[in-house]
ROMI-632677 format. One line per 3 residues: number of its first residue (from 1); their letters; for each residue x, y, z of N, C-alpha, C. Coordinates in steps of 0.02 Angstrom, whole numbers, plus 32768, in hexadecimal, padded with zeros to 4 digits. Example, Ala and Ser with C-alpha at 12.3 -4.5 7.8 and 13.67 -1.06 7.14 Angstrom:
BEGIN
1> as> 8294/7EE4/8186/8267/7F1F/8186/8294/7F5B/8186  8282/7F90/8162/82AC/7FCB/8165/8285/8002/818A;
***
This chain:
BEGIN
1> xxx> B3F8/64B6/6E8C/B41E/64D4/6E56/B454/64A4/6E3E  B460/64A6/6DFD/B492/647C/6DDD/B4C0/64A9/6DB3  B500/649D/6DB9/B531/64C0/6D90/B553/648E/6D62;
4> xxx> B55C/64A1/6D23/B57A/6476/6CF0/B5B5/649A/6CD1  B5ED/6478/6CCD/B62A/6493/6CB0/B641/6465/6C78  B644/647F/6C3B/B657/6458/6C01/B6A0/6465/6BEE;
7> xxx> B6BE/6433/6BCE/B701/6439/6BB4/B70B/6405/6B7D  B740/640E/6B57/B753/63DD/6B25/B748/63F1/6ADD  B728/642A/6AD1/B71E/6441/6A8D/B75E/645A/6A6E;
10> xxx> B75C/6465/6A2D/B796/647E/6A0A/B792/6472/69C0  B7CA/647A/699E/B7D0/6471/6956/B7F0/642E/6947  B7CE/6406/691E/B7E8/63C5/6909/B7DE/63BD/68BE;
13> xxx> B805/6390/68A1/B7FE/6381/685A/B7C7/634D/6850  B7A9/634E/6815/B778/631C/6804/B795/62D6/680B  B76F/62A9/6829/B786/6266/6837/B7A6/625E/687B;
16> xxx> B7B2/6295/689D/B7D0/6292/68DF/B79E/6285/6916  B7B6/6289/6954/B78D/627B/698E/B798/62AF/69C4  B767/62B5/69F0/B76E/62DD/6A2C/B73E/62C4/6A61;
19> xxx> B74A/62D9/6A9F/B71F/62C7/6AD6/B70B/6305/6AFC  B6CA/6310/6B01/B6AE/6347/6B28/B69F/6330/6B6E  B6AA/635C/6B9F/B69E/634D/6BE5/B66E/6380/6C02;
22> xxx> B644/6369/6C30/B616/6395/6C54/B615/6381/6C9D  B62E/63AD/6CC8/B630/63A0/6D0F/B5F6/63C3/6D31  B5D0/639E/6D59/B595/63B8/6D7B/B5A3/63C1/6DC5;
25> xxx> B586/63F5/6DE2/B58B/6402/6E29/B54A/6420/6E41  B540/6420/6E83/B503/6439/6EA1/B4D6/6400/6EB6  B496/6405/6EA5/B465/63D2/6EB9/B465/6398/6E88;
28> xxx> B49E/6379/6E81/B4A6/6345/6E4E/B47D/6307/6E5D  B46A/62FD/6E9C/B443/62C1/6EAD/B3FD/62C4/6E90  B3E7/62FE/6E79/B3A5/6306/6E5C/B3A8/6308/6E0F;
31> xxx> B3E1/62FA/6DF1/B3E6/62F9/6DA8/B3CD/62B6/6D8E  B39B/62B9/6D63/B37D/627C/6D47/B39F/6267/6D06  B3BB/6296/6CE0/B3DB/6287/6CA1/B409/62C0/6C8E;
34> xxx> B43B/62B0/6C65/B467/62E3/6C4A/B471/62D4/6C00  B481/6308/6BDA/B48A/62FF/6B93/B4B3/6336/6B74  B4C2/632C/6B34/B4E6/635C/6B0C/B4BA/6373/6AD2;
37> xxx> B4B6/63B4/6AC9/B493/63D3/6A91/B4C5/63FB/6A68  B4B3/640B/6A2A/B4DD/6436/6A02/B4B2/6466/69DA  B4D0/649E/69C7/B4AB/64D2/69A4/B4DA/64F8/6975;
40> xxx> B4C1/6506/6939/B4E5/652F/6908/B4B8/656A/68F7  B4D5/65A2/68DF/B4AC/65DC/68CE/B475/65CA/689C  B439/65E3/68A9/B401/65D7/687D/B3DB/6596/6888;
43> xxx> B3F2/656D/68B8/B3D1/652E/68C5/B3C0/6529/6910  B38F/64FF/691E/B37C/64F3/6964/B3AF/64C5/6985  B3B3/64CC/69C7/B3DE/64A0/69ED/B3C3/6459/69E9;
46> xxx> B3EE/6428/69DC/B3D8/63E4/69D3/B3FE/63B5/6A02  B3DB/6380/6A16/B3F9/634E/6A41/B42C/6325/6A1B  B466/631B/6A3A/B49A/62F0/6A1E/B498/62AC/6A41;
49> xxx> B49A/62AC/6A84/B499/626E/6AAA/B482/627E/6AF1  B464/624D/6B12/B44C/6255/6B56/B455/6214/6B7C  B45B/621A/6BBE/B461/61DF/6BE9/B439/61EC/6C28;
52> xxx> B411/61BC/6C3E/B3E7/61C3/6C79/B40C/61AB/6CB7  B3EE/61B9/6CF0/B40C/61A3/6D2F/B40F/6157/6D33  B3E4/6135/6D0E/B3E5/60EC/6D0C/B415/60CF/6CD9;
55> xxx> B435/60FA/6CB1/B467/60E2/6C82/B44F/60DA/6C3B  B40F/60E7/6C2D/B3F5/60E2/6BE9/B411/611C/6BBF  B41F/610E/6B80/B43B/6141/6B53/B40F/614B/6B16;
58> xxx> B416/6185/6AF8/B3F1/6197/6ABC/B41F/61C2/6A91  B41F/61B5/6A4F/B44A/61D9/6A21/B423/61F3/69E6  B439/622C/69CC/B41F/6244/698D/B437/6216/6955;
61> xxx> B40E/620F/6921/B420/61E3/68EA/B463/61F8/68CA  B471/6238/68CA/B4AD/6251/68A9/B4EE/623D/68CB  B4EA/6227/690A/B527/6216/692F/B529/61CD/6943;
64> xxx> B4F5/61A7/6935/B4F5/6160/6946/B530/613D/6924  B555/6117/694A/B590/60F5/6930/B5CF/611E/6934  B5C9/6160/6941/B603/618B/6946/B60A/61AB/698B;
67> xxx> B5D2/61B1/69AF/B5D3/61D1/69F0/B5C1/61A1/6A28  B5DF/61AD/6A62/B5D1/6184/6A9D/B5CD/61B2/6ADA  B595/61AF/6AFE/B58D/61D5/6B3B/B598/61A6/6B76;
70> xxx> B5BA/61BF/6BAA/B5CA/6195/6BE3/B5CB/61C0/6C22  B5CC/619F/6C5C/B5CD/61C2/6C9C/B606/61A8/6CC7  B61F/61D5/6CF1/B64D/61C3/6D26/B62F/61DF/6D66;
73> xxx> B60B/61B4/6D8A/B5E7/61CC/6DC5/B616/61E5/6DFC  B651/61C9/6E00/B681/61DF/6E33/B696/6227/6E27  B698/623D/6DE8/B6AB/6281/6DD7/B670/62AD/6DC7;
76> xxx> B633/6293/6DCB/B5F6/62B8/6DB9/B5FD/62D7/6D74  B615/62AF/6D44/B625/62C8/6D02/B608/629A/6CCD  B5EF/62B8/6C97/B5D9/6293/6C5C/B607/62A6/6C22;
79> xxx> B610/6277/6BF5/B63D/627F/6BBC/B618/6271/6B7B  B62E/6291/6B47/B618/6282/6B04/B656/6275/6AD9  B661/6237/6AC7/B697/6224/6A9B/B67E/6226/6A53;
82> xxx> B69E/624D/6A29/B68B/6255/69E4/B6C5/623E/69B7  B6B7/620E/698C/B6E8/61F4/695C/B6D1/6202/6915  B700/61FA/68E7/B6F1/6205/68A0/B6CC/6246/6894;
85> xxx> B6E7/627B/68AF/B6C5/62BC/68AD/B6C0/62D6/6866  B689/62F8/6858/B679/6314/6817/B671/6360/681E  B67C/6385/67E7/B671/63CD/67EB/B62B/63E0/6803;
88> xxx> B5F9/63B8/67F4/B5B5/63C7/680A/B5AC/63BE/6855  B5DD/63A2/6878/B5DB/639F/68C1/B5EE/63E1/68E1  B605/6411/68BA/B618/6452/68D4/B5DC/6475/68F3;
91> xxx> B5E3/6488/6932/B5AC/64A8/6957/B5C5/64BB/699C  B59B/64E0/69C0/B5A6/64EB/6A07/B582/64B3/6A2B  B5A5/648F/6A55/B589/6457/6A7A/B57A/646C/6AC2;
94> xxx> B53D/645D/6AD8/B526/6470/6B1B/B516/6432/6B44  B52B/6433/6B82/B519/63FF/6BB2/B4D6/6411/6BD2  B4AC/63DF/6BDC/B46A/63E8/6BF9/B460/63B7/6C33;
97> xxx> B43E/63CF/6C67/B42B/63A4/6C9F/B3E2/63AD/6CAE  B3BE/6376/6CB4/B378/6376/6CC8/B375/636C/6D13  B35B/639E/6D36/B35C/63A0/6D7F/B316/63A7/6D9A;
100> xxx> B309/6387/6DD3/B2C8/638C/6DF4/B2D1/63AD/6E38  B2AC/63E3/6E43/B2B0/6407/6E81/B28E/63E0/6EB9  B293/63FB/6EF6/B273/63DA/6F2F/B227/63D7/6F28;
103> xxx> B20B/6402/6EFE/B1C4/6401/6EEF/B1B3/63D6/6EB3  B1E2/63AE/6E9B/B1DA/6380/6E63/B1CD/63A6/6E22  B1E5/63E2/6E1D/B1E0/6409/6DE0/B21E/63FF/6DB5;
106> xxx> B213/63F1/6D74/B24C/63E7/6D47/B26D/642A/6D37  B2AF/6429/6D3B/B2D8/6463/6D29/B311/644B/6CFC  B31E/6472/6CC8/B355/6463/6C9A/B38E/6494/6CA5;
109> xxx> B3CA/647A/6CAC/B405/64A4/6CB4/B433/6499/6C78  B459/64CE/6C68/B484/64CD/6C2D/B4C9/64E7/6C3D  B4FA/64CA/6C1C/B53D/64E4/6C20/B546/6520/6BF2;
112> xxx> B581/653C/6BF3/B58E/6579/6BCC/B59A/656B/6B82  B5A6/652D/6B70/B5B3/6519/6B2B/B5FD/6516/6B1B  B60F/64E8/6AF0/B654/64E2/6AD9/B654/64D8/6A8E;
115> xxx> B67F/64FD/6A6B/B681/64FD/6A23/B6A7/64C0/6A08  B689/649D/69D9/B6A9/6466/69B5/B6AB/647A/696C  B6E6/647C/694F/B6EF/648D/6908/B715/6455/68E6;
118> xxx> B6F8/643A/68B1/B716/6403/688B/B729/641E/6846  B769/641D/6836/B781/6436/67F7/B785/63FE/67C4  B779/640E/6784/B77B/63DD/674F/B7C1/63D4/6735;
***
C-alpha cells in the first residue's frame, strides 16, 4: 500500500509561480514512477509531468519550459515547480504513484488532489 499527501496548491496571479509537493509513504520501495496529473470539469484527467525511479522525466507539451518535476529521495517527496502560470493552468492537481505488488501486478495510487487557481 502507498499513501500520497499533496500540498502547495492555492491562488496565484498570472505570471506567478508555485511549487506542489507530494509525500509518499508505505511500500515506497516498489514505486516505479510518480507523476502529476490535472483535471478540470468536463475534461479527462491529463498528465502534467512524470519521473521514473531511474530519473527520466516526461512533460506535457503545455508545460514544457514552465514546469519542472524533481525528487527528494531523503524525504520520499516529489515536487512540481510551475512558473509563468496561466489561467488555463487552473485545475485540481493529483499526485500519482505507479506501484508493483509482490506479485508484480501494477497498481496506481492517487493523492486527494490540490486546487490550483490562476487569476488573470
